[in-house]
Structures are given as C-alpha cells and as structure tokens.
C-alpha positions in Angstrom: -0.7 35.3 -8.5 -1.8 36.8 -5.3 -0.6 35.5 -2.0 -4.2 34.3 -1.3 -4.4 32.5 -4.6 -1.0 30.9 -4.0 -2.1 29.4 -0.7 -5.4 28.4 -2.1 -3.6 26.5 -4.9 -1.2 24.9 -2.4 -4.1 23.8 -0.3 -5.9 22.2 -3.2 -2.8 20.4 -4.4 -2.0 19.2 -0.8 -5.6 18.1 -0.4 -5.5 16.1 -3.7 -2.3 14.5 -2.7 -3.5 13.4 0.7 -6.7 12.2 -0.8 -4.5 9.6 -2.7 -2.9 8.5 0.5 -6.2 7.3 2.0 -6.6 4.4 -0.4 -5.1 1.1 0.8 -1.8 0.2 -0.7 0.0 -3.2 -0.5 3.3 -4.5 -1.6 4.5 -8.1 -2.1 8.0 -8.8 -1.1 10.1 -11.5 -2.9 10.6 -14.8 -1.0 13.6 -14.8 1.3 16.2 -17.2 -0.4 18.3 -17.6 2.7 17.0 -19.1 5.9 18.7 -19.2 9.4 20.9 -22.1 9.9 19.0 -24.8 12.0 20.3 -25.4 15.5 19.2 -27.1 18.7 20.2 -24.0 20.5 17.3 -22.1 22.1 18.3 -19.0 20.5 17.6 -20.5 17.1 13.8 -20.5 17.6 14.0 -17.1 19.2 16.0 -15.7 16.2 13.5 -17.3 13.8 10.6 -15.5 15.6 12.3 -12.2 16.2 15.2 -11.4 13.9 13.9 -12.5 10.5 10.6 -10.7 11.2 12.5 -7.5 10.3 15.3 -8.5 8.1 16.5 -11.4 5.9 18.6 -14.2 7.3 21.1 -13.3 4.7 22.1 -10.3 6.9 23.8 -12.8 9.2 26.0 -14.1 6.3 27.4 -10.6 5.8 28.8 -10.5 9.3 32.5 -11.4 9.8 32.8 -15.1 10.6 35.6 -14.1 13.0 33.1 -11.9 15.1 33.5 -12.6 18.9 30.6 -12.9 21.3 31.0 -9.2 22.2 30.3 -8.3 18.6 27.1 -10.3 18.5 26.0 -9.0 21.8 26.5 -5.3 20.6 24.5 -6.2 17.4 21.6 -7.7 19.3 21.5 -4.8 21.8 21.7 -2.3 18.9 18.7 -3.9 17.1 16.6 -3.5 20.3 17.9 0.0 21.2 18.2 1.6 17.7 15.7 -0.3 15.6 13.2 -1.2 18.4 13.3 -4.9 17.8 10.7 -6.4 20.2 13.3 -8.5 22.1 12.7 -9.5 25.7 15.9 -8.8 27.8 15.9 -12.4 29.0 15.9 -13.8 25.5 18.9 -11.8 24.3 21.7 -14.0 25.8 20.2 -17.1 24.0 20.0 -15.2 20.7 23.6 -14.0 21.1 24.8 -17.6 22.0 23.0 -19.0 18.8 24.5 -16.2 16.6 28.1 -16.5 17.7 28.0 -20.3 17.7 26.4 -20.4 14.2 27.8 -17.4 12.4 30.6 -16.0 14.7 33.9 -17.1 15.9 32.6 -20.0 18.2 31.4 -22.0 15.1 32.6 -25.6 15.3 35.6 -26.2 13.0 
C-alpha cells in the first residue's frame, strides 16, 4: 500500500468513526440507593444541591467516621480545586460543618 493510499484509508476510517459520534447518545444511571443523612444544619441543603450532583451520597459512608474537621475541609477544597465542583467559597464552611457533624468525628454519640 502506498503512503497516499494509507493516509486516504486512515482518513476514511476516521471520518466514518467521527460520523458515528454526531448522533445523540444517552445513558440512564441506576437510582441512588443512599441519600444524605437529613439535618437541620445549613450545609445539608447545600450538600444536597452540590455534592450529590456529581457523586453518590454513598461516598460519604466510605469516609472514616473518625475523620476530623481538617479532613473534611481538605476534601471539600479538593472537590472544588481538583474536580471543579461549583462550590461558592462562602458555602464551603457550612458544607464542612454538616459533613463533620454527620459523617465525621463530631457526630453525636
């Protein structure tokens, strides 16, 4: 196969592959079986609106129950900085407060 034929074949295959990408695709995710633990804390509503928009509430259950406030603060900051969570800086302390008091080491005994 000549070089010109090789590149023509590659262009054709690529074009056919890209043509398939133009059609709309959709996926249906399974229902989330775990919900955030309800709380009167302001951070609860914020976490419902922000955190579980990107990941399951089950994620919180996998965090250590002994995790201190600094751990949760670092996690929330990481979600914003690394994963680009759309969190307002002024909402972050309330979310951290909810998380540490509901899932971390400040849970009522």
